[in-house]
Residue, then its C-alpha position, 0 to 999 in steps of 0.5 A: m515522413k513518419p506519421t505523427q504518433p497519437r497522444q497516449s490515452t487511458g481509460l476515463a476511470r483510471a484517469l480520474s484515479k491518476l489525477g488523484y480525484c477518487s478511486r477507480s471504483a468510485a470513478g466508475r460509479l460517477i461515470d455510470q451515474g452520468h456525472v462525468r463529461v469529457n470536453g463537454r460531452q457526457v461519457r458513461d463508459p469507464e473505459g472510454p479513452v481520454r488524454i489526461e494532458k489534453d482533454e477537459i474532464s469535469i464532474n458536475g461542472q467542476i473541471i478536474k485538475t491534477a491534485d496536489r500530491v499527498y504522501l501520508m504515513l499511518n500507524k495502523p492499529r490492530g483490528f482495522v482493515t485496509t479498505a475504504s469500506d467493508e461488507k462485514g462492518r469492520q473498522t477501516v483505516y479510512s476512519l483514522l484519517p483526518a476529516d478533511s483528507q482528499w482521496l488517498a489509496p493504501v500503498g499495499r496492505l496490512d491484514k486486520a491483525s497486523e499493525g504498523l507502518l502503512l502509506l497512503t497516497n494519491d500518487s498512483a505511479w509512486a505507489a505502484r513502484i513501492t509495491e512492484p515486486a521487481t523493485h525489491l524494496d526492503k520492508t522490515y517487521h517486528v514479529q512476536i512468536a509463541a516460541l523461543a527462536d533458535k539458530q535453526l529457525l532463523l536459518a529456515l526463515t532465510a533459506g525459505v519454506t514452501e507454502g501453497g506452491d510459493l517459496l517464501k523466504a526472508k532477506r534477513a531474520r534476527l532475534l531482538r529479545a526473548g522471554n520465557k515462552n516467546c520472543w521478538l524477531e526482526i524480519t526483513l522482506d524484499e518481496g511482498k507475497n500475500r500474508q507472507i510472514r504469517r504463512m512462513f511461520s504457519a509452515l514452520e508450525v509457529e504461532v504469530l502473536r503480533l506483527i508490526r511493520v516498522a520500516i519501508g526502505p529508509l522510512q521508519l515508523e519510529d514513535l508515531p502513536k497508534g492510529a495517528t497519521r503524518e505527512l511524509t517530508r519532501t526528504e523522505v519522499g525523495n529518499l524513497r524515490r532514490v532507493m527505488a531508482 
């Protein structure tokens, strides 16, 4: 007779994050301060094992249940950082969220100078699939550069450049429009190395003037105003799930 398999457990701080209550770092502070109990017993170890499906977790007497899943789109303006707080006192994307928002985590990042489509959610498994390199989910950007792109530059972007020991390349690159001294390109990536587009152009000695993410998979930023948010529709969430299957 095979022994019964134990229920899968996870660390307490991670469990609170998976339940959509708060971030792992915030959960760690609550646990350390003695606010969290598991099955009525105070636990001060953030890594203490719990079984989400079976154990009762409470914070200051409130039993924590799985939060309703929230999937939010933000049109991130330039100058905001993608963190909950910033040691340098810079504005964060959290200042743009509705005042009554429950805890949400960014799905990936856009650096301070970058703009456009940023997703936030309390569904950590869904977020992990979107950011996982193996998913190869297309992410599309409109990029203004301080140069006029020719065929050679577009080929260099798709062939790839080496920077910092990484091979960086675009899945697609095409010219959108050109002026006298600069132009706009549409660049699609299916990998997500840190600051990838900026690093590619830096290696090619081309200055990036603006960088705007306009799509993640089938999800389009469209005409959402800068700094505004909206919830994804059930169809949009389902479409993203299907392309990641």
